[in-house]
VEXLUM-128328 format. One record per residue (C-alpha): residue number from 1; residue in one letter; y, z, x. Coordinates in pm, 1 decimal. Each point is the difference from the previous one (the first is absolute). Layout:
REM residues N
@roza=NUM vexse=a py=Y pz=Z px=X
...
***
This chain:
REM residues 349
@roza=1 vexse=m py=9144.9 pz=7940.1 px=8419.9
@roza=2 vexse=p py=-378.7 pz=52.9 px=-22.6
@roza=3 vexse=v py=-123.4 pz=254.3 px=-256.7
@roza=4 vexse=f py=-296.5 pz=234.0 px=54.6
@roza=5 vexse=r py=-206.6 pz=248.7 px=-191.1
@roza=6 vexse=p py=52.3 pz=352.2 px=138.4
@roza=7 vexse=e py=-370.3 pz=33.5 px=79.7
@roza=8 vexse=s py=4.7 pz=-321.9 px=205.0
@roza=9 vexse=l py=287.7 pz=124.9 px=214.0
@roza=10 vexse=r py=-172.3 pz=333.4 px=47.0
@roza=11 vexse=r py=-321.0 pz=-164.0 px=116.2
@roza=12 vexse=i py=181.8 pz=-237.4 px=236.5
@roza=13 vexse=s py=197.8 pz=287.3 px=150.8
@roza=14 vexse=e py=-310.9 pz=216.6 px=27.9
@roza=15 vexse=e py=-203.5 pz=-267.1 px=177.7
@roza=16 vexse=i py=283.1 pz=-68.7 px=243.6
@roza=17 vexse=f py=32.9 pz=365.9 px=96.4
@roza=18 vexse=i py=-374.6 pz=39.1 px=46.0
@roza=19 vexse=a py=0.5 pz=-309.9 px=221.5
@roza=20 vexse=y py=270.0 pz=163.5 px=211.2
@roza=21 vexse=g py=-192.9 pz=322.3 px=52.4
@roza=22 vexse=a py=71.0 pz=217.1 px=-305.1
@roza=23 vexse=t py=-278.9 pz=200.5 px=-158.7
@roza=24 vexse=p py=-94.6 pz=-112.0 px=-353.0
@roza=25 vexse=e py=159.5 pz=315.8 px=-142.6
@roza=26 vexse=e py=325.0 pz=-53.7 px=191.0
@roza=27 vexse=a py=12.9 pz=-366.4 px=-100.0
@roza=28 vexse=r py=-58.5 pz=82.5 px=-366.9
@roza=29 vexse=l py=261.3 pz=277.2 px=-13.3
@roza=30 vexse=v py=273.7 pz=-192.3 px=182.2
@roza=31 vexse=s py=-64.1 pz=-315.7 px=-203.7
@roza=32 vexse=e py=13.1 pz=191.2 px=-328.4
@roza=33 vexse=f py=335.0 pz=152.2 px=94.6
@roza=34 vexse=l py=145.8 pz=-335.8 px=103.9
@roza=35 vexse=v py=-110.5 pz=-181.9 px=-315.6
@roza=36 vexse=k py=122.7 pz=289.7 px=-216.4
@roza=37 vexse=a py=345.3 pz=-53.3 px=152.0
@roza=38 vexse=n py=-14.3 pz=-367.8 px=-95.8
@roza=39 vexse=l py=-108.6 pz=91.4 px=-351.3
@roza=40 vexse=c py=292.0 pz=239.5 px=-35.0
@roza=41 vexse=g py=245.6 pz=-273.5 px=98.2
@roza=42 vexse=h py=62.6 pz=126.3 px=352.2
@roza=43 vexse=d py=-117.3 pz=-302.8 px=196.6
@roza=44 vexse=s py=183.7 pz=143.8 px=300.2
@roza=45 vexse=h py=-283.9 pz=253.8 px=33.0
@roza=46 vexse=g py=-282.2 pz=-226.8 px=-114.3
@roza=47 vexse=v py=-236.5 pz=-239.1 px=174.0
@roza=48 vexse=i py=288.2 pz=-150.2 px=197.9
@roza=49 vexse=r py=-69.0 pz=303.2 px=221.5
@roza=50 vexse=v py=-346.5 pz=-133.9 px=88.8
@roza=51 vexse=i py=178.1 pz=-232.1 px=243.3
@roza=52 vexse=q py=186.3 pz=289.5 px=161.4
@roza=53 vexse=y py=-305.7 pz=226.3 px=16.6
@roza=54 vexse=v py=-219.0 pz=-265.4 px=165.4
@roza=55 vexse=k py=265.8 pz=-64.9 px=263.6
@roza=56 vexse=a py=19.8 pz=374.8 px=64.7
@roza=57 vexse=i py=-378.8 pz=20.1 px=41.0
@roza=58 vexse=e py=5.9 pz=-291.0 px=242.9
@roza=59 vexse=k py=270.9 pz=173.4 px=205.2
@roza=60 vexse=g py=-188.5 pz=329.7 px=1.7
@roza=61 vexse=i py=271.3 pz=178.8 px=-198.2
@roza=62 vexse=l py=-217.5 pz=52.1 px=-307.6
@roza=63 vexse=r py=-347.6 pz=136.8 px=74.3
@roza=64 vexse=p py=-262.5 pz=-33.7 px=-273.3
@roza=65 vexse=g py=-243.1 pz=289.9 px=-14.0
@roza=66 vexse=a py=238.0 pz=244.9 px=168.3
@roza=67 vexse=k py=-88.1 pz=366.5 px=-43.6
@roza=68 vexse=i py=257.2 pz=217.0 px=-180.2
@roza=69 vexse=e py=68.3 pz=329.5 px=180.2
@roza=70 vexse=t py=164.1 pz=318.6 px=-127.6
@roza=71 vexse=t py=232.9 pz=119.3 px=274.0
@roza=72 vexse=k py=162.6 pz=295.6 px=-181.5
@roza=73 vexse=e py=-99.8 pz=178.6 px=-318.4
@roza=74 vexse=t py=83.9 pz=303.5 px=-214.0
@roza=75 vexse=p py=-117.7 pz=84.4 px=-353.4
@roza=76 vexse=s py=292.3 pz=-197.7 px=-144.9
@roza=77 vexse=t py=76.7 pz=-260.9 px=267.3
@roza=78 vexse=a py=-163.4 pz=-247.8 px=233.9
@roza=79 vexse=l py=98.3 pz=-255.7 px=261.2
@roza=80 vexse=l py=-231.7 pz=-299.1 px=39.5
@roza=81 vexse=n py=-33.2 pz=-241.3 px=290.8
@roza=82 vexse=g py=-114.4 pz=-333.8 px=-139.1
@roza=83 vexse=n py=-82.2 pz=-142.9 px=345.5
@roza=84 vexse=w py=146.4 pz=-333.1 px=-116.5
@roza=85 vexse=g py=-243.3 pz=-56.3 px=-282.5
@roza=86 vexse=f py=79.6 pz=-179.3 px=-325.5
@roza=87 vexse=g py=298.3 pz=170.3 px=-158.1
@roza=88 vexse=q py=-150.4 pz=-0.8 px=-349.2
@roza=89 vexse=v py=-313.5 pz=178.1 px=123.1
@roza=90 vexse=v py=193.5 pz=272.5 px=181.3
@roza=91 vexse=a py=259.8 pz=41.0 px=-274.4
@roza=92 vexse=k py=-254.8 pz=34.9 px=-278.4
@roza=93 vexse=k py=-176.6 pz=273.8 px=193.5
@roza=94 vexse=a py=336.2 pz=170.2 px=63.2
@roza=95 vexse=m py=92.9 pz=12.6 px=-368.1
@roza=96 vexse=e py=-348.8 pz=108.2 px=-104.2
@roza=97 vexse=l py=24.5 pz=283.2 px=253.1
@roza=98 vexse=a py=344.5 pz=96.4 px=-134.9
@roza=99 vexse=i py=-141.0 pz=12.7 px=-353.2
@roza=100 vexse=e py=-288.9 pz=224.3 px=105.7
@roza=101 vexse=k py=232.1 pz=236.0 px=185.1
@roza=102 vexse=a py=242.4 pz=19.5 px=-294.7
@roza=103 vexse=k py=-285.0 pz=114.6 px=-224.5
@roza=104 vexse=e py=-12.3 pz=318.5 px=206.4
@roza=105 vexse=c py=355.8 pz=31.8 px=128.9
@roza=106 vexse=s py=212.6 pz=-143.1 px=-286.4
@roza=107 vexse=v py=195.9 pz=-227.5 px=236.6
@roza=108 vexse=s py=-127.8 pz=-187.0 px=301.8
@roza=109 vexse=v py=129.3 pz=-245.2 px=258.8
@roza=110 vexse=v py=-212.9 pz=-236.9 px=206.0
@roza=111 vexse=c py=156.6 pz=-224.8 px=262.6
@roza=112 vexse=a py=-156.4 pz=-278.4 px=203.2
@roza=113 vexse=y py=85.3 pz=-203.8 px=309.4
@roza=114 vexse=n py=-160.5 pz=-275.5 px=209.3
@roza=115 vexse=l py=-96.3 pz=-210.8 px=-299.4
@roza=116 vexse=y py=78.2 pz=-353.6 px=-107.5
@roza=117 vexse=h py=186.3 pz=-120.9 px=-310.5
@roza=118 vexse=i py=-110.4 pz=199.7 px=-308.1
@roza=119 vexse=g py=121.8 pz=-238.4 px=-270.4
@roza=120 vexse=r py=155.2 pz=111.1 px=-328.5
@roza=121 vexse=l py=89.2 pz=369.5 px=-19.9
@roza=122 vexse=a py=-57.6 pz=24.5 px=-375.4
@roza=123 vexse=d py=-372.9 pz=-40.5 px=57.6
@roza=124 vexse=y py=-4.5 pz=339.0 px=170.5
@roza=125 vexse=t py=241.6 pz=198.3 px=-216.7
@roza=126 vexse=m py=-194.0 pz=-120.5 px=-305.8
@roza=127 vexse=l py=-313.8 pz=156.5 px=148.7
@roza=128 vexse=a py=177.2 pz=336.1 px=-19.8
@roza=129 vexse=a py=130.9 pz=-62.9 px=-351.5
@roza=130 vexse=e py=-350.4 pz=-90.1 px=-117.6
@roza=131 vexse=s py=-107.0 pz=343.3 px=128.1
@roza=132 vexse=d py=271.0 pz=170.2 px=-210.1
@roza=133 vexse=m py=229.3 pz=42.7 px=298.1
@roza=134 vexse=i py=339.5 pz=-134.8 px=98.4
@roza=135 vexse=g py=-39.4 pz=-241.0 px=289.1
@roza=136 vexse=v py=271.5 pz=-56.5 px=258.8
@roza=137 vexse=a py=-17.1 pz=-257.3 px=280.7
@roza=138 vexse=m py=229.0 pz=-119.5 px=277.6
@roza=139 vexse=v py=-71.3 pz=-252.1 px=274.2
@roza=140 vexse=n py=186.2 pz=-146.6 px=295.2
@roza=141 vexse=s py=-77.9 pz=-308.7 px=204.3
@roza=142 vexse=t py=158.1 pz=-231.7 px=256.9
@roza=143 vexse=p py=378.5 pz=-60.6 px=0.5
@roza=144 vexse=t py=129.6 pz=-254.4 px=-251.2
@roza=145 vexse=v py=297.3 pz=180.1 px=-160.3
@roza=146 vexse=a py=354.0 pz=44.5 px=129.9
@roza=147 vexse=p py=177.8 pz=333.8 px=-47.7
@roza=148 vexse=y py=291.8 pz=-10.7 px=-244.4
@roza=149 vexse=g py=283.4 pz=-172.1 px=183.2
@roza=150 vexse=g py=-222.4 pz=-118.1 px=286.4
@roza=151 vexse=r py=-163.0 pz=-332.5 px=78.6
@roza=152 vexse=e py=-300.0 pz=100.6 px=212.6
@roza=153 vexse=a py=-344.3 pz=51.3 px=-155.6
@roza=154 vexse=i py=-55.7 pz=366.8 px=86.0
@roza=155 vexse=l py=-163.0 pz=148.9 px=-310.4
@roza=156 vexse=s py=-306.8 pz=-107.4 px=-195.0
@roza=157 vexse=t py=-9.5 pz=-85.0 px=-370.4
@roza=158 vexse=a py=-114.5 pz=362.2 px=-40.4
@roza=159 vexse=p py=-152.1 pz=-13.0 px=-350.2
@roza=160 vexse=i py=-48.1 pz=304.5 px=-221.7
@roza=161 vexse=s py=-225.3 pz=53.5 px=-300.9
@roza=162 vexse=y py=-48.2 pz=261.7 px=-271.4
@roza=163 vexse=a py=-263.8 pz=0.2 px=-272.0
@roza=164 vexse=f py=-41.3 pz=246.3 px=-288.3
@roza=165 vexse=p py=-299.6 pz=82.2 px=-220.9
@roza=166 vexse=k py=19.1 pz=-185.4 px=-329.5
@roza=167 vexse=g py=-66.7 pz=102.9 px=-355.1
@roza=168 vexse=r py=-6.9 pz=-266.5 px=-270.3
@roza=169 vexse=e py=270.9 pz=-211.7 px=162.9
@roza=170 vexse=h py=-42.0 pz=-222.3 px=303.5
@roza=171 vexse=m py=2.3 pz=171.8 px=337.8
@roza=172 vexse=l py=344.9 pz=53.8 px=148.3
@roza=173 vexse=v py=-19.1 pz=-145.0 px=352.8
@roza=174 vexse=l py=288.7 pz=-60.6 px=238.0
@roza=175 vexse=d py=-59.5 pz=-211.8 px=310.8
@roza=176 vexse=i py=306.5 pz=-137.5 px=175.4
@roza=177 vexse=a py=122.2 pz=-98.7 px=343.3
@roza=178 vexse=t py=314.9 pz=175.1 px=120.8
@roza=179 vexse=s py=121.2 pz=-344.6 px=110.9
@roza=180 vexse=m py=119.9 pz=-275.1 px=-235.5
@roza=181 vexse=c py=-360.2 pz=-116.0 px=-27.4
@roza=182 vexse=a py=-330.0 pz=24.1 px=183.8
@roza=183 vexse=e py=-30.3 pz=-214.4 px=313.0
@roza=184 vexse=g py=-303.5 pz=-166.0 px=-154.1
@roza=185 vexse=k py=210.9 pz=-143.6 px=-281.2
@roza=186 vexse=i py=206.4 pz=-185.6 px=259.0
@roza=187 vexse=r py=-327.2 pz=-120.1 px=153.7
@roza=188 vexse=v py=-118.2 pz=-132.0 px=-338.5
@roza=189 vexse=s py=326.6 pz=-190.5 px=-43.3
@roza=190 vexse=l py=-46.1 pz=-146.4 px=347.7
@roza=191 vexse=h py=-349.9 pz=-119.9 px=-92.8
@roza=192 vexse=k py=131.1 pz=-149.9 px=-323.9
@roza=193 vexse=g py=288.3 pz=-171.2 px=177.5
@roza=194 vexse=e py=249.2 pz=171.9 px=-230.2
@roza=195 vexse=k py=339.5 pz=156.9 px=58.2
@roza=196 vexse=i py=41.2 pz=373.9 px=-58.5
@roza=197 vexse=p py=276.7 pz=164.2 px=-205.8
@roza=198 vexse=e py=333.2 pz=68.8 px=166.0
@roza=199 vexse=g py=44.8 pz=351.9 px=129.6
@roza=200 vexse=y py=-356.3 pz=60.0 px=114.7
@roza=201 vexse=i py=15.8 pz=-89.2 px=370.4
@roza=202 vexse=i py=241.5 pz=-73.6 px=281.3
@roza=203 vexse=d py=-55.2 pz=-235.8 px=292.6
@roza=204 vexse=k py=3.9 pz=108.9 px=364.7
@roza=205 vexse=y py=379.9 pz=-20.9 px=5.9
@roza=206 vexse=g py=37.9 pz=231.8 px=-299.1
@roza=207 vexse=n py=89.4 pz=-274.6 px=-246.3
@roza=208 vexse=p py=-150.7 pz=-11.8 px=-351.9
@roza=209 vexse=s py=-283.4 pz=-251.0 px=-32.9
@roza=210 vexse=t py=-226.8 pz=-142.5 px=-269.9
@roza=211 vexse=n py=-237.5 pz=-160.8 px=250.9
@roza=212 vexse=p py=-314.7 pz=218.2 px=34.4
@roza=213 vexse=a py=-62.8 pz=-139.2 px=350.3
@roza=214 vexse=d py=314.8 pz=177.5 px=121.3
@roza=215 vexse=l py=-169.0 pz=338.3 px=-44.8
@roza=216 vexse=y py=-263.6 pz=-99.0 px=257.1
@roza=217 vexse=d py=257.0 pz=-146.8 px=237.6
@roza=218 vexse=g py=174.9 pz=325.2 px=88.7
@roza=219 vexse=g py=140.2 pz=76.9 px=-344.8
@roza=220 vexse=a py=-43.9 pz=309.6 px=-213.5
@roza=221 vexse=l py=-49.3 pz=117.7 px=-354.2
@roza=222 vexse=l py=281.4 pz=202.0 px=-154.7
@roza=223 vexse=p py=-53.1 pz=355.3 px=-128.1
@roza=224 vexse=l py=-53.9 pz=48.4 px=-373.9
@roza=225 vexse=g py=340.8 pz=-34.7 px=-164.9
@roza=226 vexse=g py=118.8 pz=-277.5 px=231.5
@roza=227 vexse=d py=362.3 pz=-19.7 px=101.2
@roza=228 vexse=l py=121.7 pz=198.4 px=-302.7
@roza=229 vexse=a py=-225.0 pz=307.4 px=11.7
@roza=230 vexse=g py=-226.9 pz=-49.7 px=300.7
@roza=231 vexse=h py=81.9 pz=347.5 px=129.4
@roza=232 vexse=k py=-243.0 pz=131.1 px=-263.5
@roza=233 vexse=g py=-294.7 pz=-212.4 px=108.5
@roza=234 vexse=f py=92.4 pz=69.3 px=363.1
@roza=235 vexse=g py=-15.8 pz=375.0 px=-63.1
@roza=236 vexse=l py=-335.1 pz=-24.3 px=-174.5
@roza=237 vexse=g py=-134.5 pz=-217.6 px=279.7
@roza=238 vexse=l py=99.1 pz=260.9 px=256.9
@roza=239 vexse=v py=-182.4 pz=269.8 px=-197.3
@roza=240 vexse=v py=-315.6 pz=-212.0 px=-0.1
@roza=241 vexse=e py=30.3 pz=-56.3 px=375.7
@roza=242 vexse=v py=13.2 pz=376.1 px=57.2
@roza=243 vexse=m py=-295.6 pz=75.8 px=-227.9
@roza=244 vexse=t py=-221.9 pz=-284.8 px=123.8
@roza=245 vexse=g py=125.8 pz=-90.0 px=345.7
@roza=246 vexse=i py=62.5 pz=351.1 px=129.1
@roza=247 vexse=l py=-194.3 pz=248.4 px=-216.5
@roza=248 vexse=a py=-303.2 pz=-231.0 px=-22.3
@roza=249 vexse=n py=16.4 pz=-68.7 px=375.3
@roza=250 vexse=a py=0.4 pz=-377.0 px=-55.7
@roza=251 vexse=k py=323.5 pz=-96.7 px=180.9
@roza=252 vexse=c py=320.9 pz=-103.7 px=-171.8
@roza=253 vexse=a py=53.9 pz=-369.2 px=-66.5
@roza=254 vexse=y py=245.2 pz=-43.5 px=288.5
@roza=255 vexse=e py=-219.9 pz=157.9 px=268.3
@roza=256 vexse=v py=-163.7 pz=-219.0 px=264.4
@roza=257 vexse=g py=-359.6 pz=-83.8 px=-81.9
@roza=258 vexse=k py=30.5 pz=78.6 px=-370.3
@roza=259 vexse=k py=-269.7 pz=-172.0 px=-204.7
@roza=260 vexse=g py=-191.6 pz=66.2 px=-318.3
@roza=261 vexse=n py=99.6 pz=261.8 px=-256.1
@roza=262 vexse=g py=88.0 pz=365.8 px=11.0
@roza=263 vexse=v py=-118.8 pz=172.8 px=-318.6
@roza=264 vexse=f py=119.6 pz=303.0 px=-197.0
@roza=265 vexse=f py=-203.7 pz=86.2 px=-311.4
@roza=266 vexse=e py=56.6 pz=296.9 px=-229.0
@roza=267 vexse=a py=-203.6 pz=118.1 px=-298.5
@roza=268 vexse=i py=136.8 pz=253.8 px=-250.2
@roza=269 vexse=n py=-250.2 pz=168.0 px=-232.1
@roza=270 vexse=v py=176.2 pz=6.8 px=-336.7
@roza=271 vexse=k py=-227.7 pz=259.3 px=-159.0
@roza=272 vexse=d py=126.2 pz=260.1 px=245.6
@roza=273 vexse=f py=347.0 pz=-42.4 px=-150.9
@roza=274 vexse=m py=-81.4 pz=-53.9 px=-368.8
@roza=275 vexse=p py=-290.9 pz=-108.3 px=-219.6
@roza=276 vexse=i py=-76.4 pz=-363.6 px=79.3
@roza=277 vexse=e py=6.0 pz=-107.2 px=-366.0
@roza=278 vexse=e py=346.7 pz=149.2 px=-43.1
@roza=279 vexse=f py=118.2 pz=-191.2 px=306.0
@roza=280 vexse=k py=-145.2 pz=-325.2 px=-132.8
@roza=281 vexse=d py=153.3 pz=54.5 px=-343.4
@roza=282 vexse=r py=342.9 pz=51.6 px=155.9
@roza=283 vexse=i py=-40.9 pz=-308.2 px=219.8
@roza=284 vexse=d py=-88.2 pz=-197.9 px=-314.5
@roza=285 vexse=a py=306.1 pz=138.1 px=-178.7
@roza=286 vexse=l py=222.8 pz=-96.7 px=292.4
@roza=287 vexse=i py=-141.9 pz=-353.4 px=5.4
@roza=288 vexse=r py=38.6 pz=-46.7 px=-377.1
@roza=289 vexse=r py=359.3 pz=125.9 px=6.2
@roza=290 vexse=i py=92.8 pz=-236.0 px=283.1
@roza=291 vexse=k py=-170.9 pz=-294.5 px=-168.0
@roza=292 vexse=s py=178.4 pz=65.0 px=-329.1
@roza=293 vexse=s py=349.4 pz=34.6 px=146.6
@roza=294 vexse=k py=277.6 pz=-243.3 px=-89.7
@roza=295 vexse=l py=9.5 pz=-324.1 px=196.2
@roza=296 vexse=r py=284.8 pz=-166.6 px=182.3
@roza=297 vexse=p py=101.9 pz=-349.8 px=-108.4
@roza=298 vexse=g py=-234.7 pz=-260.0 px=147.2
@roza=299 vexse=f py=-299.3 pz=233.7 px=32.0
@roza=300 vexse=k py=-305.5 pz=-20.3 px=-225.6
@roza=301 vexse=e py=-176.2 pz=320.0 px=110.7
@roza=302 vexse=i py=-12.0 pz=272.9 px=261.3
@roza=303 vexse=l py=-288.6 pz=-34.2 px=242.5
@roza=304 vexse=l py=-115.1 pz=315.2 px=174.2
@roza=305 vexse=p py=-139.0 pz=5.9 px=355.4
@roza=306 vexse=g py=-356.6 pz=-130.5 px=-8.3
@roza=307 vexse=e py=38.8 pz=-207.6 px=-318.2
@roza=308 vexse=p py=76.9 pz=-334.6 px=168.8
@roza=309 vexse=e py=-311.4 pz=41.9 px=214.8
@roza=310 vexse=l py=-218.0 pz=81.9 px=-301.1
@roza=311 vexse=r py=121.5 pz=-306.6 px=-188.9
@roza=312 vexse=a py=-43.9 pz=-223.5 px=303.3
@roza=313 vexse=e py=-356.1 pz=124.1 px=43.7
@roza=314 vexse=m py=-89.4 pz=-68.3 px=-363.1
@roza=315 vexse=k py=140.1 pz=-352.7 px=27.4
@roza=316 vexse=r py=-152.7 pz=-87.5 px=336.8
@roza=317 vexse=r py=-344.5 pz=122.6 px=-95.8
@roza=318 vexse=v py=6.0 pz=-268.4 px=-267.0
@roza=319 vexse=e py=198.8 pz=-278.2 px=166.9
@roza=320 vexse=g py=-104.0 pz=54.8 px=362.2
@roza=321 vexse=i py=193.9 pz=64.6 px=320.6
@roza=322 vexse=n py=230.1 pz=-263.9 px=148.5
@roza=323 vexse=l py=16.8 pz=-29.4 px=378.2
@roza=324 vexse=p py=260.6 pz=-197.1 px=194.4
@roza=325 vexse=e py=-155.0 pz=-313.2 px=148.9
@roza=326 vexse=r py=82.5 pz=116.1 px=353.8
@roza=327 vexse=t py=-173.8 pz=333.8 px=-57.9
@roza=328 vexse=w py=-312.8 pz=-170.6 px=-131.2
@roza=329 vexse=i py=-9.6 pz=-249.7 px=287.2
@roza=330 vexse=e py=18.5 pz=280.3 px=257.3
@roza=331 vexse=i py=-268.0 pz=208.2 px=-173.5
@roza=332 vexse=r py=-225.3 pz=-304.2 px=-22.9
@roza=333 vexse=r py=42.9 pz=-70.3 px=372.1
@roza=334 vexse=i py=-91.7 pz=358.5 px=83.5
@roza=335 vexse=a py=-315.0 pz=-25.9 px=-210.9
@roza=336 vexse=e py=-98.5 pz=-334.5 px=149.9
@roza=337 vexse=k py=21.8 pz=144.7 px=352.5
@roza=338 vexse=k py=-282.4 pz=235.6 px=-100.8
@roza=339 vexse=n py=-194.9 pz=-265.5 px=-196.1
@roza=340 vexse=i py=62.9 pz=175.2 px=-331.5
@roza=341 vexse=s py=-61.0 pz=-228.7 px=-296.8
@roza=342 vexse=i py=316.9 pz=34.7 px=-206.2
@roza=343 vexse=t py=-127.6 pz=-239.1 px=-267.7
@roza=344 vexse=e py=-310.8 pz=207.7 px=-67.6
@roza=345 vexse=l py=201.1 pz=322.5 px=-31.0
@roza=346 vexse=i py=250.3 pz=-159.3 px=-239.5
@roza=347 vexse=n py=-281.3 pz=-131.7 px=-221.1
@roza=348 vexse=e py=-192.9 pz=327.2 px=-10.2
@roza=349 vexse=k py=-48.2 pz=136.8 px=-349.9
***
């Protein structure tokens, strides 16, 4: 697999988006978010999405330069219409608005609809945590997940994220799909030509499969917990559908014409509940106690949510980012269609 410096991938992505109608600011923001996902080890939300986004622009689904409108607003809430702009652009504005409102109202909720794929949820909840607030995020999308006991793709992967202000320890950040994995991870396996673990997907007949192509041939992902405890992931997925598909006015995954993401963001101003330094000290104490607890046989350490991503980022900043050959070939073809010199961007200092 080819290996790239993060800055090279960002520049390639940025130039492609500009060539397809994005403003320089949009192209920079979206590219930074995508490459950050690669750095954190989540290639499912990285530059592999450039291929998807360009196809959406060509079909008129994703509209660069779209104006974001506020359709409903109170001192502590807002509902945004993204008018099918870049998801990252709309979502960042939504969380920034939630943070500003929480400064005055202690707790705020901002929802958004009519926007494209927003990428990794942790990027937004961490914005709140960096402002000394608790960030909460939920998102729905198109149907790829079967309900527990079913075989039809009716729900979305319905990810959720929480991030908490940090003290001396690393930030505590949870970002998980309510399905066995994110759809993008199946897509990465497809591009690599690799099998996926048993228990992640079923084929269109409801049979277990390790072939990633079966997901895109009428199959479905299983809810988090799989056959043993999938009722838990199923329940969480339903909650996300209500909060993002119904409350956010973005359609549930199963509804005709569903596309893009429905977004639910919440910001909780910690200082209105306790002094922020006390909160951070207690978070640090919780982390240290968990990390020092006794290990089960076969385990070397306890990793908290957010730690694998931090370690992956440190490693990939030094060693570079690997892309599947198929992903790179498709990105290169997209660039060549717009006469973008890939070689020059890779060799930029």
